[in-house]
C-alpha positions as CSV (number, residue, x, y, z in Angstrom):
1,M,93.0,136.7,-6.3
2,T,89.5,137.6,-5.1
3,Q,88.6,133.9,-5.1
4,T,91.8,133.1,-3.2
5,N,91.0,135.8,-0.6
6,D,87.5,134.4,-0.3
7,L,88.9,130.9,0.6
8,R,91.3,132.5,3.1
9,A,88.5,134.3,4.8
10,T,86.5,131.0,5.0
11,A,89.5,129.1,6.3
12,R,90.1,131.7,9.0
13,T,86.4,131.6,10.0
14,L,86.7,127.9,10.5
15,F,89.9,128.2,12.5
16,D,88.3,130.9,14.7
17,A,85.4,128.5,15.3
18,A,87.8,125.9,16.5
19,V,89.4,128.4,18.9
20,T,86.1,129.6,20.2
21,A,84.9,126.1,20.9
22,A,88.0,125.7,23.1
23,D,87.2,129.0,25.0
24,P,88.6,128.1,28.5
25,A,86.2,130.4,30.4
26,L,83.1,128.9,28.8
27,A,84.5,125.4,29.3
28,V,84.9,126.0,33.1
29,R,81.5,127.7,33.3
30,R,79.8,124.8,31.6
31,Q,81.5,122.3,33.9
32,L,80.8,124.2,37.1
33,A,77.2,124.5,36.2
34,R,77.0,120.7,35.9
35,M,79.2,120.0,38.9
36,P,79.5,122.9,41.4
37,L,82.7,123.1,43.5
38,P,82.5,121.3,46.8
39,Q,82.3,123.2,50.0
40,S,85.5,123.3,52.1
41,A,86.0,123.5,55.9
42,G,89.2,125.5,55.2
43,R,90.6,127.3,52.2
44,T,89.9,126.7,48.6
45,V,93.2,126.9,46.9
46,L,93.0,127.4,43.1
47,I,96.1,126.8,41.0
48,A,95.8,127.3,37.2
49,V,98.7,126.2,35.0
50,G,99.0,126.4,31.2
51,K,98.3,128.7,28.2
52,A,94.7,129.0,29.3
53,A,95.4,129.5,33.0
54,P,94.3,133.2,33.4
55,A,90.9,132.7,31.7
56,M,90.2,129.4,33.5
57,L,91.1,130.9,36.9
58,A,89.1,134.1,36.4
59,E,86.0,132.1,35.6
60,A,86.5,129.6,38.5
61,L,86.9,132.4,41.0
62,K,83.4,133.5,40.2
63,H,82.2,130.2,41.7
64,V,84.2,130.2,44.9
65,T,82.8,131.2,48.3
66,G,84.6,131.4,51.5
67,P,88.4,131.8,52.2
68,H,90.5,131.1,49.1
69,E,93.9,131.7,47.5
70,A,94.5,131.7,43.8
71,L,97.6,131.5,41.6
72,A,98.0,131.2,37.8
73,V,101.1,130.3,35.8
74,T,101.0,131.0,32.0
75,H,103.4,131.9,29.2
76,H,105.0,135.3,28.8
77,E,102.9,136.2,25.7
78,N,99.7,135.8,27.8
79,T,100.3,138.5,30.3
80,Q,97.1,139.6,31.9
81,K,95.7,140.3,35.4
82,V,93.2,138.2,37.2
83,P,91.5,140.1,40.1
84,G,92.1,138.4,43.4
85,A,94.9,136.2,42.1
86,R,98.6,136.1,41.5
87,V,99.6,135.7,37.9
88,L,103.1,134.5,37.1
89,N,104.5,134.3,33.6
90,A,107.1,131.7,32.4
91,G,108.9,130.5,29.3
92,H,107.5,128.2,26.7
93,P,108.4,125.8,25.0
94,V,111.9,126.0,26.7
95,P,111.8,126.5,30.5
96,D,113.3,129.6,31.9
97,A,114.2,131.2,35.3
98,A,110.7,132.6,35.6
99,G,109.3,129.1,35.2
100,A,111.6,127.8,37.9
101,A,110.3,130.6,40.3
102,A,106.7,129.8,39.3
103,G,107.2,126.1,40.0
104,Q,108.6,127.0,43.4
105,A,105.6,129.2,44.2
106,V,103.2,126.4,43.2
107,M,105.1,123.9,45.4
108,E,105.1,126.3,48.4
109,L,101.4,126.9,48.1
110,L,100.6,123.2,47.8
111,D,102.9,122.5,50.8
112,S,100.8,124.9,52.9
113,C,97.6,122.9,52.3
114,G,96.0,120.8,55.1
115,A,93.3,118.2,55.3
116,E,90.6,120.9,55.8
117,D,91.5,122.7,52.6
118,Q,90.7,121.7,49.0
119,V,92.7,122.3,45.9
120,I,91.2,123.1,42.5
121,A,93.7,122.5,39.7
122,L,92.9,124.2,36.4
123,I,95.2,122.6,33.8
124,S,95.8,123.4,30.1
125,G,98.5,122.7,27.6
126,G,101.9,124.2,28.1
127,G,102.3,123.3,31.7
128,S,105.2,121.0,31.1
129,A,107.5,123.9,30.2
130,L,105.9,126.4,32.4
131,L,106.5,124.5,35.6
132,P,109.9,122.9,35.2
133,A,110.4,122.1,39.0
134,P,113.5,119.9,38.4
135,V,114.3,117.0,40.7
136,P,117.2,117.5,43.1
137,G,120.5,117.5,41.4
138,L,119.1,118.8,38.1
139,S,119.5,122.5,37.4
140,L,117.2,124.7,35.4
141,A,119.8,124.9,32.6
142,D,119.9,121.1,32.6
143,K,116.1,121.0,32.3
144,A,116.1,123.5,29.5
145,A,118.7,121.4,27.7
146,V,116.6,118.3,28.1
147,S,113.6,120.2,26.6
148,Q,115.7,121.2,23.6
149,V,116.8,117.6,23.0
150,L,113.2,116.3,23.2
151,L,111.8,119.0,21.0
152,S,114.3,118.4,18.3
153,G,114.1,114.6,18.5
154,G,110.9,114.0,16.6
155,L,109.1,112.5,19.7
156,D,105.4,112.8,20.1
157,I,104.0,114.7,23.0
158,V,103.1,111.6,25.1
159,T,106.6,110.2,24.7
160,M,108.2,113.6,25.6
161,N,106.1,113.9,28.7
162,L,106.9,110.4,29.8
163,V,110.5,111.5,30.0
164,R,109.8,114.9,31.5
165,Q,107.8,113.3,34.3
166,Q,110.9,111.4,35.5
167,L,112.8,114.7,35.9
168,S,110.2,116.8,37.7
169,Q,108.8,117.3,41.2
170,L,105.3,118.2,40.0
171,K,104.7,116.2,36.9
172,G,103.3,112.6,36.8
173,G,101.3,113.1,40.0
174,G,103.8,115.2,41.9
175,F,101.3,118.0,42.2
176,L,99.0,115.5,44.1
177,R,101.8,114.4,46.4
178,R,102.5,118.0,47.3
179,A,98.9,118.8,47.9
180,A,98.2,115.8,50.2
181,P,96.3,115.5,52.5
182,A,94.1,118.1,50.8
183,P,91.7,116.7,48.2
184,V,92.2,117.8,44.6
185,T,89.7,118.4,41.8
186,A,91.2,119.1,38.4
187,L,89.5,120.6,35.4
188,I,91.5,119.9,32.3
189,L,91.6,121.4,28.9
190,S,93.2,118.8,26.6
191,D,95.8,119.7,24.1
192,V,96.8,116.1,23.5
193,I,95.4,114.0,20.7
194,G,93.5,111.1,22.3
195,D,93.0,113.0,25.5
196,D,95.4,111.0,27.7
197,L,95.2,112.9,30.9
198,R,98.6,111.6,31.9
199,A,100.2,113.6,29.0
200,I,98.4,116.9,29.3
201,A,100.9,119.3,31.0
202,S,102.8,116.1,31.8
203,G,100.0,114.9,34.1
204,P,100.4,116.8,37.4
205,T,97.2,115.3,38.9
206,V,97.4,111.8,37.5
207,S,99.8,108.8,37.6
208,P,102.9,108.8,35.4
209,I,102.7,107.6,31.8
210,G,105.6,105.2,32.3
211,T,108.7,104.3,34.3
212,V,112.2,105.6,34.4
213,E,113.3,102.4,32.7
214,E,111.0,103.2,29.8
215,A,112.3,106.8,29.7
216,R,115.9,105.6,29.4
217,A,115.0,103.1,26.7
218,I,113.2,105.7,24.6
219,L,116.0,108.1,24.8
220,K,118.6,105.5,23.8
221,N,116.5,104.0,21.0
222,H,116.1,107.5,19.5
223,G,119.7,108.3,19.8
224,L,119.1,111.1,22.3
225,W,120.7,109.7,25.4
226,D,124.2,111.0,24.8
227,R,122.8,114.4,24.0
228,L,121.4,114.9,27.4
229,P,123.3,116.8,30.1
230,A,125.2,114.5,32.4
231,A,123.0,115.5,35.4
232,A,119.9,114.3,33.5
233,R,121.5,111.0,32.6
234,D,122.5,110.6,36.3
235,A,119.0,111.4,37.5
236,L,117.6,108.8,35.1
237,D,120.2,106.2,36.1
238,H,119.7,106.8,39.8
239,P,116.1,107.8,40.2
240,R,114.2,108.4,43.4
241,P,112.2,105.5,44.8
242,P,108.7,105.6,43.3
243,E,106.1,107.2,45.5
244,P,102.3,106.5,45.6
245,V,100.1,109.0,43.8
246,P,97.0,110.1,45.8
247,A,93.6,109.9,44.1
248,A,92.1,113.0,42.5
249,V,88.9,114.0,40.7
250,N,90.0,114.7,37.1
251,V,87.5,116.1,34.6
252,M,88.2,116.9,30.9
253,I,86.3,120.0,29.9
254,G,87.6,120.7,26.3
255,S,89.5,118.9,23.6
256,N,90.7,118.9,20.0
257,G,87.8,116.8,18.9
258,Q,85.3,119.3,20.1
259,S,87.1,122.0,18.2
260,V,87.1,120.0,15.0
261,D,83.4,119.4,15.4
262,A,82.9,123.1,15.7
263,M,84.7,123.7,12.5
264,A,82.5,121.1,10.8
265,D,79.4,122.8,12.0
266,A,80.6,126.2,10.8
267,A,81.5,124.8,7.4
268,R,78.2,123.1,6.9
269,A,76.4,126.3,7.9
270,A,78.3,128.1,5.2
271,G,77.2,125.6,2.5
272,W,80.3,123.4,2.3
273,D,80.3,119.7,1.8
274,V,82.2,118.6,4.9
275,R,84.5,115.6,5.4
276,V,86.1,115.1,8.8
277,S,89.1,112.9,8.9
278,D,88.6,109.9,11.1
279,R,92.4,109.8,11.7
280,P,94.3,112.6,13.4
281,L,97.3,114.1,11.7
282,V,100.1,112.9,14.0
283,G,103.6,111.7,13.7
284,D,106.3,113.0,11.4
285,V,105.3,116.1,9.6
286,D,106.4,114.7,6.2
287,S,104.1,111.7,6.6
288,A,101.2,114.0,7.6
289,A,101.8,116.1,4.5
290,Q,101.6,113.0,2.4
291,E,98.2,112.2,4.0
292,V,96.9,115.7,3.1
293,L,98.3,115.5,-0.5
294,A,96.6,112.1,-1.0
295,L,93.2,113.8,-0.4
296,M,93.8,116.6,-2.9
297,A,91.6,115.7,-5.8
298,P,89.1,117.5,-8.0
299,V,85.6,117.9,-6.5
300,D,82.2,118.6,-8.0
301,R,81.0,120.8,-5.1
302,P,82.7,123.1,-2.6
303,T,84.4,120.7,-0.2
304,A,86.0,121.2,3.2
305,L,88.2,118.5,4.5
306,L,88.9,119.0,8.2
307,F,91.6,117.5,10.5
308,G,92.9,117.7,14.1
309,G,96.2,116.5,15.4
310,E,99.7,117.4,16.4
311,T,102.7,116.5,14.2
312,T,106.4,116.3,15.0
313,V,109.4,117.8,13.3
314,I,112.9,116.4,13.3
315,L,115.2,119.4,13.3
316,R,118.0,119.1,10.8
317,G,118.7,122.7,10.1
318,S,119.1,126.0,11.9
319,G,116.0,127.9,10.6
320,R,112.9,129.1,12.3
321,G,109.4,127.6,12.1
322,G,107.0,125.1,13.7
323,R,105.2,121.9,12.9
324,N,102.2,123.8,11.4
325,Q,104.3,126.0,9.2
326,E,106.4,123.1,7.9
327,L,103.2,121.1,7.2
328,A,101.7,124.0,5.2
329,L,105.0,124.5,3.3
330,R,105.3,120.9,2.4
331,V,101.8,120.8,1.1
332,A,102.4,124.0,-0.9
333,L,105.5,122.6,-2.6
334,A,104.2,119.2,-3.5
335,A,100.5,119.9,-4.2
336,P,99.1,118.5,-7.5
337,D,97.7,120.7,-10.2
338,L,94.0,120.4,-9.5
339,A,92.9,123.1,-12.0
340,Q,90.5,124.1,-9.2
341,D,90.8,126.6,-6.4
342,W,92.2,125.2,-3.2
343,L,93.7,126.4,0.1
344,F,95.3,124.6,3.0
345,L,95.5,126.0,6.6
346,S,97.4,124.4,9.5
347,G,97.4,126.2,12.8
348,G,98.0,125.8,16.5
349,T,94.9,126.7,18.5
350,D,97.1,128.6,21.0
351,G,98.2,131.1,18.3
352,R,101.8,130.1,18.5
353,D,103.7,127.6,16.4
354,G,107.1,126.6,17.6
355,P,109.4,129.5,18.7
356,T,107.8,132.0,16.4
357,D,105.0,134.7,16.5
358,A,102.9,132.8,13.9
359,A,100.1,130.3,14.6
360,G,100.9,128.3,11.4
361,G,100.5,128.7,7.7
362,V,97.9,129.2,5.0
363,V,98.9,128.1,1.5
364,D,97.3,127.8,-2.0
365,A,98.2,127.0,-5.6
366,G,100.1,130.3,-5.9
367,S,102.3,130.0,-2.8
368,A,105.3,128.4,-4.4
369,A,105.3,131.0,-7.2
370,R,105.1,133.8,-4.7
371,M,108.1,132.4,-2.8
372,A,110.1,132.2,-5.9
373,A,109.1,135.7,-7.0
374,A,110.3,137.0,-3.6
375,G,113.7,135.5,-4.4
376,Q,113.4,132.6,-2.0
377,D,114.5,129.0,-2.6
378,A,111.7,127.3,-0.8
379,Q,113.1,123.8,-1.0
380,K,116.4,125.0,0.5
381,L,114.5,126.8,3.3
382,L,112.5,123.6,4.0
383,A,115.7,121.6,4.2
384,N,117.0,124.1,6.8
385,N,113.7,123.9,8.8
386,D,113.1,127.5,7.8
387,S,109.4,127.3,7.0
388,Y,108.8,130.7,8.6
389,A,111.0,132.6,6.1
390,A,109.4,130.7,3.1
391,L,105.8,131.4,4.2
392,K,106.6,135.0,5.1
393,A,107.9,135.6,1.6
394,A,104.6,134.5,0.2
395,D,102.5,136.3,2.8
396,D,101.3,132.9,3.9
397,L,101.8,133.1,7.7
398,L,98.8,132.5,9.9
399,M,99.0,135.4,12.4
400,T,96.5,135.4,15.3
401,G,98.4,136.4,18.4
402,A,98.0,134.4,21.6
403,T,94.5,133.0,21.8
404,G,94.5,132.1,25.6
405,T,93.6,128.5,24.9
406,N,95.3,125.4,23.6
407,V,93.7,122.2,22.2
408,A,96.6,121.2,19.8
409,D,96.3,121.8,16.1
410,V,93.7,122.0,13.4
411,Q,93.9,121.8,9.6
412,V,91.5,122.9,6.9
413,L,91.7,121.9,3.2
414,L,89.2,123.7,1.0
415,I,88.7,122.7,-2.6
416,R,86.2,124.4,-4.9
417,P,85.3,123.6,-8.5
């Protein structure tokens, strides 16, 4: 048990290094040291949206001179004050009434901007749900229902956001259209593997990922079309005419890759032989688990295998969990007998995995036995997408609380002879 606890402490240290590397305030500070904010003849309007919004806004405000107005929209669990700014909280991952009100506040502030003003957008993951801003004819309840369908359909984040953009007044460049004629500079903390700026928070300051025709085809090909509310189907069948998207200065200031590199540095400093996967863990969670399991082999020196990514889960049951918890559970139940100490951690850098209070899971060779000893049928729980209950029974939940940042997920596989 002492050896297992030692591995858990090491894995948590590496996870914490990943989160620290994505510290939103430091990322903003580094960028503004390299590229100070331009001067404005009018106001500087700062709008921060996402799980890292308060920290990004608090830092950016330190670099603003002259008249300004500031607004942050973040998730309910990240409640905090930012001196000199309004902070609004909203639902995530499913939009709520608070998010609808926040979206309206953002649109009203953008609508007030003139050519003499400048807009500074501070964008991080989570913005898709936090600012629903449905198109005319679509209610908040419709938008929430669409989110539930997308989240349960096994779609990756880029594909989900392609659809979301077609149903929003702010996504896919809508933010820029509202801000015009004021120029927009966006500092972006990426939670999307591959760092496609169009997909981060559904791309409020860039052009859309795709077309309404592509959105319809995706939904129909995945068997999701008929599950959408009638108003959403109508909006996608009778879309608004496309509008031009004004140009903006978009700068990425943090990413999943940078966090994985920070984990590697911390592991090497602790004396581990480090191997960083050259392929992110993406796609179906079962396939991702198979990739991890294929790398579980005896080693002749303490070895840390590190990953970044963001998997997807197709919901077939009524249980609670998230992609990281299910990935950890699948590894625990199918791991080979290495006759060596091993531990696997999968966690969301935002500290929240799915609709739960856990960031993910941390499993080892004894996890399955602990679940059984607690009277739980782990395979049955897995089939019901109830990874939270299985991991809780084994005391294998990764609990961090909200981290105030978000650069997708990281995984650590430690093997020691």
